[in-house]
TORRO-882451 format. One record per residue: x, y, z of N, C-alpha, C in turn; residue in one letter. Coordinates in pm, whole numbers, plus 50000, padded with zeros to 5 digits. Example, Ala and Ser with C-alpha at 12.3 -4.5 7.8 and 13.67 -1.06 7.14 Angstrom:
<bapas>
513194943150780512304955050780513204967050780A
512854977550708513674989450714512905000350787S
</bapas>
This chain:
<bapas>
299996624227316300806631327420301236621427529M
302536619927541303026610727644303366618727769K
302456618127865302696625027992302716614628103T
303286618928216303326609628328303096617828456Q
302056614028532301836619728661302816613128759I
303576621228835304596615728925304146616529069E
303356626429104302906628329243301446633829246Q
300736630029347299386635029368299216638729514I
298696650629539298326654729674296856658029678K
296176653429781294746656129798294476659329944V
293756670729967293396673930104291866676230114K
291296669930215289896671930248288876668330140N
289256658030060288336653029959287886638730000F
286626638130046286016625230090286926618130192R
287416606230157288176597930253289606603130270L
290046612630187291446616630190291566630130262Y
292036629430386292276641030466293526648430426K
294596640430402295916645930366296706635130292N
296346633230170296966622530089298166627930008L
299236619930003300356623029919300886610229858H
300696608429729301176596629660302366600229572V
303456592529592304706595329517305096582429443T
306166583829363306796572529291305816565829192N
304936573529133304026567729036304736563528905L
304316552128852304936545528737304066547528612Q
304436540528502303576540328386302346531928415R
302486520428484301386512328530301346512528679L
300196516228737300076517328883298826509828926N
298966500629017297826492329064297616494929209V
296396498229245296046501829381295226490429444F
295806484329547295246472529611294716475829751L
293486471129773292886473729905291566466829918G
291096465830039289806459830062288686468430011A
287466462930001286306470929961286086482430064N
285866494330011285616505630098286836512430153G
288026508130103289246513930159289636527230098S
289056530429981289356543229913289876542829775G
289876530629714290386529329579289516537829479K
288236535829490287306543129399287406557929423T
287626562529546287706576829575288896583129504T
290016575429491291166580829414290746583629271L
289986574629209289536576929072288556588329059F
287786590129172286856601229178287606614729165K
288806615429213289626627729203289706631629054V
289986621728964290166624928823288856628528756F
287826620928788286536623728724285996637028777S
286226640528902285816653028959286516664828890F
287806663628871288576674628803288146675728660L
287846664728593287386665328454286026672828446A
285136670528541283886677728545284046692328572T
284986695828664285326709728689285706716528560C
286466709928475286906715728351285746716428248L
285046705828225283996705428127282806714228161K
282486715028290281346723028338281896734728420E
281806733628551282456742428644282536735828779N
283106742028878283336735929005282036733429081V
281096742429067279776740729133279066728129081T
279116725928955278436713828894279156701328946V
280486701928947281256689928992280926686629139A
280826697229222280506694929364279076689829379V
278146695429310276716691329322276496677029272N
277246673029175277116658929125277566649129227R
278376653829322278886644729426278086646229557E
276976653529543276056654829665276176667929741G
276966677329694277126690329760278426690829836G
278826703129871280126705529930280286697930062F
279206697630144279316691030272279496676130259K
279076670130146279326655830124280666653330064E
281196662729993282506660929923283666662830021V
283536672830109284636675730200284736664830308I
285926661630348286166651230448285356653230578T
284856642030629284086642430752284846649730864R
284126656330951284656663831060285446676631024N
285316680130893285906693030850284856704230860S
285306716230862284396727830868284186732930728D
283036731330667282816735530527283056750330505P
282846758530606282966772730590284416778330610E
285246769630669286626773630693287686765530622K
287426752430605288416743430541288216743530390D
289276739630321289266739330171289586725530123F
289046722530001289386710529931290546714029837I
291626706529844292826709829765293326697929681E
293776700829562294376690829472295716696429419F
296726688129415297996691829356298516679529273E
298756682229147299206671529054300506675728993I
301536667429008302846670528948303056660528834K
303356665128714303496656428598304576661928507F
305006653228414305946657228306305326654428171R
305576662728076305176660927938306386657227856N
306576644627823307786639927761307846643227613F
306846649927558306976655327425308026666827421E
308266672127535309316683127545310716677527561Q
310826664027554312146658127566312366650727695G
313436643327707313686635827824313966644127949T
314376656627930314616665428039313466675228061K
312276670728031311096678828048310866683228194S
310486695328220310306700128356309156693628428P
309206693928560308086689028641307086700428654L
305906698028604304816708128603303906705328725V
303506716028794302596715128906301306722228877T
300176715328895298856721228888298246720529025Y
297776731929075297176732929210295826739429206Y
294866733229274293506738629278292996738029421L
292476749429470291976750829607290536755729600K
289596747929656288156750929643287556753729782I
286786764329786286136767929915284636768929900G
284006772030014282546772930018282126783630119F
281286792730075280886803930160279446808330124N
278596809030224277216814130209276496806530096K
276676793230099275906784830000276536784529861G
277656790329838278326790829707279686784829706K
280016777729602281316772029579282186781529503V
283466783129540284356792129468285756786429461F
286576791629371287986787829354288816797729432I
289366793129544290246801629627291556804229557E
292106793929487293406795329419293556784929307R
294076788729197294376780029087295736783829030E
296676774529025298006777628978298496766828887I
299186770628781299946761228694301346766728685L
302336759128731303686764328734304706753528705K
305906757428667307046748128666308356755528671Y
309356747728705310746753028712311636744428626R
312486750128540313386742728459314806745128516R
315456733828555316776735028610316716740228751G
317826746228801317876750728939317996765828950S
317916772528835318096786928833316706794128840K
316626804528921315486812928926314296806428992G
313266814529013312046809829077311106803528970K
310106795429017309146789628921308356800728857P
307946798428732307066807528662305646802528681W
304786811428725303316807828741302666810828606H
302526800728521301916803228389300476807028404F
299866802928514298496806428539298366808628690L
297796819428735297606822328875296326830328896D
295306823728953293966829628967293436827429104Y
292516836829144291776835029269290406841829253S
289356834329274287976839629270287696847129141K
288136841029030287836846928896288726857528851G
289726861728931290666872628894292076867228895V
292876871028793294256866628790294856869528658G
295996862728630296726865128504297486853128459S
297966853828336298706842928278299956848828209A
301006840828197302226844928129302006844727977I
302416855227910302216856027764303486854727682K
304636853727755305926852727683306606839327711N
305836828327696306356815427733307536811527642Q
307596816927519308696813727433310076817427495Q
310066828127574311316831827643311656821827753D
310686816927822310916807027928311506794427869Y
310976790327754311416777727693312856778127646D
313396790027625314776791127577315726792427697I
315716803427768316596805727884315776813527993E
314986806428074314056813128163314716822428263P
315966820128303316616828428402317086841828345W
317026843828212317476855928152316286865628127K
315076860928135313966868928094312976870728212F
312346882228209311296885428307309966880928247K
309116876028335307816871628287306946884028251E
306176882628146305216892528107303816886528122K
303016893528205301716888128241300596895328174R
299486887828153298326892928091297106890028181E
296386900528223295236898628308294006895928224E
293276885328260292046882128185291026877228291M
290106885428335289126881828432288156871128378P
287656862428470286736851728431285286856328461L
284346848928407282946852728421282416849828559D
282986840228631282486836428763283616831028848A
283376830128977284386825229071284516810129074E
283626802629006283686787929009284136782028877D
284676790328788285166785528655286676784428658I
287176773228604288626771728598289206780928491L
290276788228527291006796028428291576787128322A
291886774628360292396765028267291446762628148L
290146763028179289156760828076289166771427969K
289226784328010289186794827910290536797327842G
291616798127920292926801427867293506789927783L
293096777527821293636765627750293226764527606G
292296773227559291896772727419292846780227329Q
293756788427389294606796627305295986791127286F
296516791427167297816785927130298946793027208E
298786805927238299856813427298300116808827441R
299146802327505299376796927637299606781827626Y
300806778827577301156765227541301106755427656K
301656758827773301706749827886300286747927942T
299486759127948298136758127995297326748727906I
297516750827774296746742327680297126727427692K
298396724927719298866711327732298186704527847S
298056710727965297426704528076295896703328056F
295336713227991293886712527964293566700727875R
294416697927778294216686327689294386673127764T
295336672827858295556660927941294296658128023L
293726668328081292536666928167291336663028083L
291196668327968290056665027879290046650427837E
291256645127817291346631727760291506620627864Q
291496623927993291476613528097290236604928080W
290346592028106289146583328105289186574128229L
288096575128307287906565628417286916555328363V
287446543228329286716533028265286076523528365S
284766521428346284056511928431283126504128341N
283696494728268282976487228163281836479128226L
280616480228165279446473328214278916464128104Q
278806451228135278496441528034277126443927965N
276116448228037274866450727977274936462727881E
275726472527917275926483827829276656480127705E
277636471327715278456467627597277676458427504M
276616452527549275816443727463274756451427384R
274666464627407273656472427337273856472327189K
272716472027117272726473026970272536487526936I
273566493926873273546507826845273256511126698N
272846523626677272726528426539274076528326473E
274076526726338275316526026264276086539026290A
277396537726308278256548826329279666543626357G
280596552626365282016547926380282706556526487A
282426553826616283166560726725284576556526728D
285506565026754286916561826751287436556726887Q
286796560926997287266557127128286126552127215Q
286456542027298285466535927383285036545427497L
283736545127526283186553327631283526547327770S
283126554727876283386550228011282726536728039M
281456534927999280726522428025280896511927917S
281466516227802281596506727687280316505127608G
279336514527622278096512827551278196515627401N
279346520127353279566521727209280566511827153N
280676500027219281656490027178281536485927039L
280296483526992280046479026851280466490026752S
280256502526789280606513526699282136515326690Q
282826514026802284286514826798284876503026721V
284296490826742284736479226667284516481026518A
283406487426483283116490426347284186499926285S
284546510226363285556519526317286906512226294Y
287346503926391288596496426376288516487026257L
287366480426234287176470926128287286477825990Y
286726490225979286736497325854288046505025825E
288586511325933289646521125908290996517625972Y
290966508126065292206503826132292266488426131Q
292206482726009292026468325999293186460426062R
294366465826059295486458826120295356457526270D
294816468026332294566467626475293446457826503I
292366458126426291246448626446291726434126435F
292576431726335293066417826316293966413626435D
294726423126489295486420026609294656416326728T
293506423526745292566420926854291976407126833I
291596403926711291016390626681291996379526710L
293206381426673294256371426698294436369026845K
294416379926925294546378127071293296371527131K
292116374627077290886367927124290986353127100M
291506349226984291626334726951292606328127049Q
293626335127090294636329427180294096328227321Q
293256337427362292916338827502291506334527544R
290616333527451289256329027481288996316227402V
288946304827471288776292227403287496291627315P
287696287727190286566285927098286356297527005G
286686309727046286436321426962287436321126844V
286906319926721287796319626606287546331526511D
286516339626534286306351326451285386361326524K
285486373926483284586384326531284166392126407V
282906393226384282366400626267281596412726312D
281626422926229280806435126248279786435526133V
278456435726164277466436026058276406446326090S
275736451225989274646461026000273386455525941I
272296455826021271026450425968270256460725884N
269086457325837268326466225748267906478825816E
267786478525949267376490126025268536499726055A
269696495726007270876504626028271526502726161G
271356491126225271906488226360273146479826347Q
274126482526432275416474626431275296463126523I
275756450926476275876439326557277306434626563F
277686429326681278926422226695278606407326698L
279266399426612279006384826612280306377426642K
280246368726737281446360926783281296346726727F
282246342826646282256329026592282896318926689G
282196307826710282706296826794282916284626705D
284146279626701284436268526610283666255726638N
282916255626750282116243726782280746244626719S
280376256526668279006258626616279096263926475F
278006261326400277936265826262277696281026251T
276736285826329276366300226324277016307926440N
277456320226410278046328326523276996333526618P
277406337526741276556343426839276656358526830F
275486365426838275606380026850275976383326993I
276476395227017277096398927146276066397327259S
274796398227229273756397627334273776383827405K
274246373627332274226360227388275596354427418Y
276626362427407277966357527444278156358027596T
279156350927645279436350627791279956364127835S
279776366527967280286378828028281826380228006D
282506369328024283956369528010284426373027870G
283736367127766284076369927628283916384327593T
282746390127626282506404127588283426413427662I
283746410127789284636418827870286036418627814K
286556406527778287916405627724288026413227592M
286996411627509286996418627381287036433727399F
286226438427495286196452527524287526457927577A
288206450027659289526454527711290516455327597F
290486445827503291426445827395291136457827301L
289886461227283289516473127202290026485627271V
289776486327401290196498027482291726499427477L
292456488627489293886489527503294626489527368L
293896488627261294516490227128294016502627059H
293676512527136293236525427088294386531627008D
294166535426882295226541726801295806554426867P
294976561126947295466573027020295236570627169A
296196564627234296056561327380295706573227466P
294836571227562294496582027658295736585227741R
295956598127773297136601727857297036595527991P
295776593628045295576586828172294346578128157L
294506565428185293386555628179293246549328318L
292106550528379291796544428506290816533428489C
291086521628544290216510228528289906504528663I
288606503028693288166497628820287936482728815E
288596475328900288416460928923288236453128792E
289276452428709289206445328581288946430528591P
289126424728715289006410228734287576405628724E
286596414428735285206410328732284866403328599N
284336391528606283886383128495285026376628415Y
286286379428447287356373328373287876361128451L
288186350528371288786338528431290146342228483Y
290546337028602291816340828665293046340228581P
293106329528489294296328228409294476339428305T
293346346628276293416357628181293976370528246L
294006370928374294386383228442295866386228428L
296726376428421298146378428396298346384628255R
297606379328159297726384428021297156398728014E
296106401428087295566414928089296536424728148L
297226420528255298266429328314299326432628213A
299726423028130300736425428031300216434727924E
298926433427886298326442627790298286456827843E
297996458727969297986471528036299376477728034L
300336469628059301756474028071302216479027926R
301836471727823302176475127687301476488327649E
300236489727690299486502227660300186514127725Y
300586512327848301286522827924302576526927856A
303306517627802304536520627733304316527727600Q
303136525227536302866532027411302476546127433R
302176550527558301866564527579300806567727679G
300016557927720298906560427816299256555827955G
299416564828049299646560628191298366553428239Q
298546543128319297416534828364297346534228513V
296176536128569295816533528712294756522828716F
294996512728800294026501728813293726499728963V
292466497628992292056493629131291726478829128S
292086471229233291816457129233291816451329374T
291276439729394291536431829513291706417029476H
292216415029350292426401629296293866396829315S
294096386229391295486381129405296066376129272P
295196371229183295656366029052296206377528967D
295526388628973295996400228895297296405828954F
297336406729090298506412429158299726403729137V
299546390629120300696382029093301486385828971D
300856392428877301496395828751302256408728759A
302316415228876302926428528885304326427828942L
305086438728917306336440928986306016448829110T
306896448929208306616455729336306526471029315I
307236476329214307206490829192305816495429137K
305086485929074303766489029019302636488729120E
302896483629241301816481129336301796491329448L
300606496629477300366506629585299286501029679F
299476502829808298586497529908297676508229964L
296386505629960295366515330006294866510630142V
295026519330245294606515530380293606525830432K
292686521030516291726529730577291706528330728K
291956538630800291966538030947291206549731002E
290226546431093289436556731156288746565831055H
288326559930941287546567230841288396575530742G
289736574830754290636582230669291546572630592I
291676574830459292466565830376293786571530344S
294766562330323296116566030283296596556030174S
297586560430098298136551829991299696552430002I
300296540629994301776540030004302276529829903A
303436532229840304036522029752304346509129829P
304106497629773304396485129838305846483329862A
306676489829779308156488629796308646495729919K
307796503729985308196510230110308216500330228N
307576488830211307526478830317308726469630303D
309716470530388310996462930372310696448030384E
309776443730467309486429330475308906423530348R
308066431330280307506426930151308576425830048I
309456436230044310546436229949311416423529968V
311726420730091312566409230121311926396230078E
310636394630101309916382130069309786381029916M
309636391929843309606391329700310946387129645C
312016392329700313346388429657313646374029680E
312956367929777313066353929808312086345129732N
311366350829634310516342829547309046343029570G
308576350229671307146350929699306496360029598C
305286356429553304516365129459303636374629541E
303436386329482302666396329556301226392129584L
300576385229488299196380729512299146370829627G
300126362029637300146352329750300316359529881W
301136369829883301346377330005300036384630048L
299356389929950298066396829976297076386530031W
297016375029972296066364630008296286359730146Q
297546360130190297876354730324298196365430427H
297646377530401297646388330499298976393230541D
299946394030447301276399030480301326414330462Y
300326420430397300316434830382299676440730507F
300416446030592299956450730720298936462030708T
297756460030765296736470430770295906471630644G
296226463730537295446464930417294246454930425V
</bapas>
């Protein structure tokens, strides 16, 4: 599914009092100092995913409770946490409509509830938007004649179906998205389910796992050997491409083998042309295992509709960061929109100005703005300055 998030609005969620991010691209890189709010942006996606998989109460409790999640100096009993995501699903063609998903969460007498949940879109300029899903506190309805909307929406009246939910903290998206007749609702539910906020951990990736063949890399990368095994057995052309890129980018690595011992455990072995015997992943360098994991992640046969990666520069040699940026860009063009957080000038040097967003924090509140909104930065880039150099020399005001 090739979708693209174009705008994000967040109100009263941790550091974001009133955030509005626009002009999102296929590859989006968020640059800012430690503690500026980069990780909090990714928390938005993991929070919404938990709301879907579990419920809103579980999502809030995992973040420390409503009073910890809502922005400081807010009133938990009166203020609401709000999310609005605008996106397009390009499987519907180049003129696909802009879809809006809105979620408003409240808290009263110790309980979390959904004040409002809407999924809507408008095609063309005729008529009002159709609310494919419109719920409040477990009560609401969904459109059941979407086939009419897809043809000529201004000629037909919407036909609604009321379906009460079991509780006030359950997303209507979760229940209704299971049914084929709610096509738009199901489309966004699938998008939400397949988001991945990746935070690869070297110790996790070195784990020796039981034999198996996972098709997609987990958040921490703890199933790296199993995914490599799947690619080795069933997607050999992709595995060979990854190996070729490893040979080009990591000095000395000339082969990667997948083997299973007598106990049924999977090993990754990295061949170094300077030595007779290969090293198992437990003893390879941090940079080698991290680069291999990124290549496995970015050559997924079924790209994630949204992939978020936190600080990819950790453990990687600076010269590899330009190549990693190009891999991320290629992945995004194949179908998976990419969000990256960083504070590496080497990585930022590889970007275009449209791909860069600046994260600022003032008086405890964070904001995000496209780098291209800064006329001085645009002018200096046009005169040959690289973005990483500008970041390194404090030309990004307030970042």
